[in-house]
Every structure is written in structure tokens, then in C-alpha cells.
C-alpha positions in Angstrom: 0.0 0.0 0.2 1.5 3.4 -0.9 1.4 6.6 1.4 -1.3 8.0 -0.8 -3.8 4.9 -0.3 -3.3 5.2 3.3 -4.8 8.8 3.4 -8.6 9.2 3.3 -8.8 11.4 0.2 -12.0 13.6 0.4 -11.3 16.2 -2.6 -11.3 13.2 -5.3 -14.4 12.9 -7.1 -16.8 10.0 -6.7 -15.7 8.5 -10.0 -12.1 8.6 -9.1 -12.6 7.0 -5.8 -15.1 4.2 -7.1 -12.4 3.3 -9.6 -9.8 3.3 -6.9 -12.1 1.2 -4.7 -12.9 -1.2 -7.5 -9.1 -2.1 -7.7 -9.4 -2.8 -3.9 -8.2 0.6 -2.5 -9.7 0.6 1.0 -8.8 4.0 1.8 -10.6 5.2 -1.3 -13.6 3.2 -0.1 -13.2 4.6 3.3 -13.6 8.3 1.8 -16.6 7.5 -0.1 -18.1 6.2 3.2 -17.3 9.0 5.0 -18.7 11.3 2.2 -22.0 9.5 2.0 -22.8 7.6 5.1 -24.9 10.5 6.7 -27.1 11.0 3.6 -27.6 7.3 3.3 -28.5 6.9 7.0 -31.0 9.9 6.6 -32.4 8.2 3.6 -33.0 4.9 5.5 -34.4 6.7 8.6 -36.9 8.5 6.4 -37.9 5.4 5.0 -38.2 3.3 8.1 -38.7 5.6 10.9 -36.0 3.7 13.2 -32.6 4.9 14.1 -31.4 1.5 14.9 -32.9 0.0 11.7 -31.3 2.9 9.8 -27.8 2.2 11.4 -28.0 -1.7 10.6 -29.3 -0.8 6.9 -26.7 1.9 6.1 -23.9 -0.8 7.4 -25.6 -3.3 4.9 -25.7 -0.8 2.2 -22.1 -0.1 2.4 -21.4 -3.6 2.7 -23.1 -4.4 -0.5 -21.3 -1.3 -2.1 -18.0 -2.8 -1.1 -19.0 -6.3 -2.6 -20.2 -4.8 -5.8 -17.6 -1.8 -6.0 -16.4 -3.0 -9.4 -20.0 -2.9 -10.6 -21.2 0.4 -9.4 -23.0 2.6 -12.0 -22.4 6.2 -11.0 -25.3 8.7 -12.0 -24.0 12.4 -12.8 -20.6 11.3 -11.1 -22.3 10.7 -8.0 -22.6 7.5 -6.0 -25.5 8.6 -4.0 -28.3 7.5 -6.4 -27.0 4.0 -6.5 -26.4 3.8 -2.7 -30.1 5.3 -2.2 -31.1 2.3 -4.5 -29.4 -0.1 -2.3 -30.7 1.2 0.8 -34.4 1.3 -0.4 -34.1 -2.2 -1.5 -32.7 -3.3 1.8 -35.5 -1.1 3.5 -38.2 -2.9 1.6 -36.9 -6.4 2.5 -36.7 -5.3 6.2 -40.2 -4.0 6.1 -41.4 -7.1 4.7 -39.5 -9.2 7.5 -40.8 -6.8 10.1 -44.5 -7.4 8.8 -43.8 -11.1 9.0 -42.4 -10.9 12.6 -45.5 -8.8 13.7 -47.9 -11.3 12.4 -46.1 -14.1 14.2 -46.0 -12.3 17.4 -49.9 -11.5 16.9 -50.5 -15.2 16.4 -48.6 -16.0 19.7 -50.6 -13.5 21.8 -52.7 -14.8 24.6 -56.4 -14.8 23.5 -58.5 -12.1 25.3 -55.2 -10.1 26.0 -56.1 -6.6 25.9 -53.6 -4.1 24.3 -52.5 -1.3 26.6 -54.2 2.0 25.1 -51.6 4.4 26.5 -48.8 2.7 24.7 -50.7 3.0 21.4 -51.3 6.9 22.1 -47.7 7.4 22.9 -46.8 5.6 19.7 -49.2 7.8 17.7 -47.7 11.1 19.0 -44.1 10.2 18.3 -42.3 11.5 15.3 -40.9 8.0 14.6 -44.5 6.7 14.8 -45.3 9.1 11.9 -42.4 8.2 10.1 -43.5 4.5 10.3 -46.9 5.4 9.0 -45.4 7.0 5.8 -43.2 4.0 5.4 -46.2 2.0 5.7 -48.0 3.9 3.3 -45.2 3.9 0.9 -45.2 0.3 0.9 -48.7 0.1 -0.5 -47.5 2.0 -3.6 -46.9 0.1 -6.9 -43.2 -0.6 -7.4 -42.4 2.0 -10.0 -44.0 4.7 -7.9 -42.5 3.7 -4.6 -39.0 3.7 -6.3 -39.5 7.2 -7.7 -40.8 8.5 -4.4 -37.9 6.8 -2.4 -35.3 8.5 -4.7 -37.1 12.0 -5.5 -39.0 12.6 -2.4 -37.3 10.7 0.4 -33.7 10.8 -1.1 -34.2 14.3 -2.6 -32.5 13.3 -5.9 -33.5 15.7 -9.0 -35.9 14.2 -11.4 -33.5 14.1 -14.3 -31.0 12.0 -12.1 -33.7 9.4 -11.2 -34.8 9.3 -14.7 -31.3 8.4 -16.0 -30.8 5.9 -13.0 -34.2 4.1 -13.5 -33.9 4.4 -17.6 -37.1 6.3 -17.8 -38.3 9.5 -19.2 -38.4 12.6 -17.0 -42.3 13.0 -17.8 -42.8 9.5 -16.6 -40.9 10.1 -13.3 -43.1 13.1 -12.8 -46.3 11.3 -13.4 -45.3 8.6 -11.0 -44.5 11.3 -8.4 -47.9 12.8 -9.1 -49.8 9.9 -8.7 -47.8 8.6 -5.6 -48.5 11.8 -3.9 -52.1 11.4 -4.3 -52.1 7.8 -3.2 -50.1 8.8 -0.1 -52.3 11.6 1.0 -55.3 9.1 0.6 -53.5 6.2 2.7 -52.1 8.8 5.5 -56.0 10.3 5.7 -57.1 6.7 6.5 -54.6 6.2 9.3 -55.6 9.7 10.8 
């Protein structure tokens, strides 16, 4: 390892760092991690509403990035769209697993057991509960709309970048966003 590869370069572009990381340069990957970990964690937190899940899935996102570092496709010379896509896929998988676990717990409950009303009230007024409601509402969206919402609204990526990443026309992305927003409003009104 050279002296240059031991330092965490922060001024290099994402493409240069990914190229070096693809060749096995751990310091280049570490620089990418430092550059993007907070944005990835925030994205996952908005999708899941859970700090601990966001931490776990952010780690899993970068583990996936390390494993696929030679295959990464950058959009507008940024790794974020690809990282957000991986994070979104992991969040959906986690959501499906959580739903399965919840069903199992409900089946295992003692018949006649009454849930504590105070706990449900506290859960509803917390910010994380609202984020979970949004995540659940997003899970009801068709796949194409959900991916666009995750990238444009939650990930705050520009429509042109999302269009390029997903291989769709910009007007198609805008239509998906419009329909998804309307459906999310309807789903969230049902909850409240």
C-alpha cells in the first residue's frame, strides 16, 4: 500500500474514488463511506422511521457497495443514487420481514389479552411513529411509484438523475410522483 492510499482522500471525485475502490483500495472506499454515510443513514431513517434499523441498513448498504464496488454505476458522477437504490431495496426487505415478525407475534398472543391503550397513544404522537406510518403508506405504492418516491422525495434526488438511474423519461418520473403523492395522501388520511 502506498502512502497516498493510506490517507482518506476527500477532494477526489466519486468516479475517481470508485475506480480506486474497484481495484481494492480500502482508503478510497473509506473516503466514499465518510462522504456519503450520513446521507444514506438519513435516507433509510426517512424510509423506516427507526434509528437502529437505519444504522443496520446503512452498514448493510455499504457492505453491498464494497462487495459490488467494481460494478457500481454512477449517475452524474455521484454514488448517492446507486447507494439510495441499494438502501431502498434493503429497507423494503426489512419492512417485509418486520411485517412477518409482527404477524407471528400477533398469532402468539394470549387470547383475550387487551393491548395497553396508553402505549398506542404514545406511539401515535411520536415523530418516529409518523415516519413509520409514512413508510407503511409507501409500501402500498406500486413498485415503480415507490422507487420514484424513495429516490425523489425521500432521497431528494433531482428528477433528471432519477430518470437516468431508472432508465425512464423525465415526464414518466413526474407522473409517477404525482400519482404517488395522491395515493400517499389518501393512505395517510385513512390512518388519521
